[in-house]
C-alpha positions as CSV (number, residue, x, y, z in Angstrom):
1,M,4.0,2.9,14.6
2,I,3.0,-0.8,14.4
3,K,-0.3,0.2,12.8
4,R,1.7,2.1,10.0
5,I,3.8,-0.9,9.4
6,L,0.9,-3.3,9.1
7,T,-0.8,-1.0,6.5
8,A,2.4,-0.9,4.4
9,L,2.9,-4.7,4.7
10,Q,-0.4,-5.1,2.8
11,G,0.7,-3.0,-0.1
12,I,4.1,-4.6,-0.2
13,G,2.5,-8.1,-0.2
14,A,0.3,-7.4,-3.0
15,A,3.2,-5.8,-5.0
16,L,5.6,-8.7,-4.4
17,L,3.1,-11.3,-5.8
18,P,5.2,-12.9,-8.7
19,N,4.0,-13.6,-12.1
20,A,1.4,-16.2,-12.3
21,T,3.1,-18.1,-14.9
22,C,6.3,-18.6,-12.9
23,P,6.5,-22.3,-12.3
24,A,8.7,-22.0,-9.2
25,C,6.1,-19.9,-7.6
26,W,3.0,-22.2,-7.9
27,P,4.2,-24.5,-5.1
28,V,4.8,-21.4,-2.8
29,Y,1.1,-20.1,-3.6
30,A,-0.5,-23.7,-3.1
31,G,1.4,-24.1,0.2
32,I,0.3,-20.8,1.7
33,L,-3.2,-20.9,0.5
34,S,-3.7,-24.6,1.4
35,S,-2.4,-24.1,4.8
36,L,-5.0,-21.4,5.3
37,G,-7.8,-23.6,3.7
38,L,-7.9,-21.6,0.6
39,G,-6.3,-24.0,-1.9
40,F,-9.3,-23.6,-4.3
41,L,-8.1,-19.9,-4.9
42,M,-5.3,-21.1,-7.2
43,T,-7.5,-22.4,-9.8
44,G,-8.7,-20.3,-12.9
45,S,-10.5,-17.2,-12.5
46,Y,-10.2,-17.3,-8.5
47,F,-6.7,-16.5,-9.0
48,Y,-7.4,-13.2,-10.7
49,L,-10.0,-12.4,-8.1
50,F,-7.5,-13.1,-5.3
51,I,-4.9,-10.5,-6.9
52,G,-7.6,-7.9,-7.4
53,I,-8.7,-8.4,-3.7
54,L,-5.0,-7.9,-2.5
55,L,-4.6,-4.8,-4.7
56,S,-7.8,-3.3,-3.6
57,I,-6.7,-3.9,0.1
58,S,-3.4,-2.0,-0.6
59,L,-5.2,0.9,-2.5
60,F,-7.6,1.2,0.4
61,S,-4.9,1.5,2.9
62,L,-3.4,4.2,0.7
63,A,-6.7,6.3,0.4
64,Y,-7.7,5.7,4.1
65,K,-7.1,9.0,5.9
66,A,-4.9,10.2,3.0
67,K,-5.7,13.9,3.6
68,T,-4.2,13.7,7.2
69,R,-1.1,11.9,6.1
70,R,0.6,12.7,2.8
71,G,-2.3,13.8,0.6
72,Y,-3.7,11.9,-2.4
73,L,-0.5,11.7,-4.5
74,P,0.7,8.4,-2.9
75,F,-2.6,7.1,-3.5
76,L,-2.8,8.2,-7.1
77,T,0.8,6.6,-7.4
78,G,-0.5,3.3,-6.0
79,L,-3.4,3.4,-8.2
80,L,-1.0,4.0,-11.2
81,S,1.0,1.1,-10.0
82,A,-2.0,-1.2,-9.7
83,V,-2.9,-0.5,-13.5
84,I,0.6,-1.2,-14.3
85,I,0.7,-4.5,-12.5
86,I,-2.6,-5.8,-14.0
87,G,-1.6,-4.5,-17.4
88,G,1.9,-6.0,-17.3
89,K,0.6,-9.3,-16.0
90,Y,-2.5,-10.0,-18.0
91,Y,-2.5,-7.7,-21.0
92,V,1.0,-6.9,-22.1
93,L,2.5,-10.0,-20.5
94,S,5.8,-8.2,-19.7
95,D,7.6,-9.1,-16.6
96,Y,9.6,-5.9,-16.6
97,L,6.4,-3.8,-16.7
98,F,5.0,-6.0,-13.9
99,Y,8.0,-5.5,-11.6
100,F,8.1,-1.9,-12.3
101,G,4.6,-1.6,-11.2
102,A,5.3,-3.8,-8.1
103,V,8.2,-1.4,-7.1
104,L,6.0,1.6,-7.7
105,L,3.5,0.2,-5.3
106,I,6.0,-0.4,-2.6
107,I,7.5,3.0,-3.1
108,A,3.8,4.7,-2.7
109,S,3.3,2.5,0.5
110,I,6.6,3.6,2.1
111,W,6.1,7.2,1.0
112,N,2.6,7.1,2.6
113,N,3.8,5.9,5.9
114,I,6.6,8.6,6.4
115,P,5.4,10.9,9.1
116,V,4.6,14.5,8.0
117,R,6.9,17.1,9.6
118,K,5.2,20.0,11.1
119,S,6.5,23.5,10.3
120,K,8.1,25.4,13.2
121,S,5.2,28.0,13.1
122,A,2.7,25.1,13.5
123,V,4.5,23.6,16.5
124,D,4.9,27.1,18.1
125,S,1.2,27.8,17.8
126,E,0.3,24.5,19.1
127,S,2.5,24.8,22.2
128,A,1.2,28.3,22.8
129,A,-2.5,27.1,22.6
130,S,-1.7,24.4,25.1
131,C,0.3,26.5,27.5
132,P,-1.9,27.9,30.4
133,N,0.5,30.7,31.2
134,C,0.5,32.0,27.5
135,K,-3.4,32.0,27.6
136,T,-3.4,34.2,30.7
137,S,-0.7,36.5,29.5
138,Q,-2.4,37.1,26.2
139,S,-5.7,38.2,27.8
């Protein structure tokens, strides 16, 4: 359970990055990165690289073992949200579009971490396969 929460936090953290032009956010970024010894990331092109790395980590966590969880639809939703975040922040310069992409990435992360319910027939076949009495009675 904790592992699922940690993978969701990466996507949520990347999605909650505020707009780079927000003057109230710069001190928060500078404080966090400076406390980690990464203050140089706040300058120029490093900042774009930093956001790209965080979005890549969140997309990787959505794609990792996607077939065994919810399939590839949450990953594709996360990929679409990453495109919306980057497009809204750097090309269109729309805060509404950026925050829509951020909310979409949060939804994809939560959706990906909801456990898949097994159907009743799958549960019955698993319990019959693991029951030693059923194996002997079927033979």
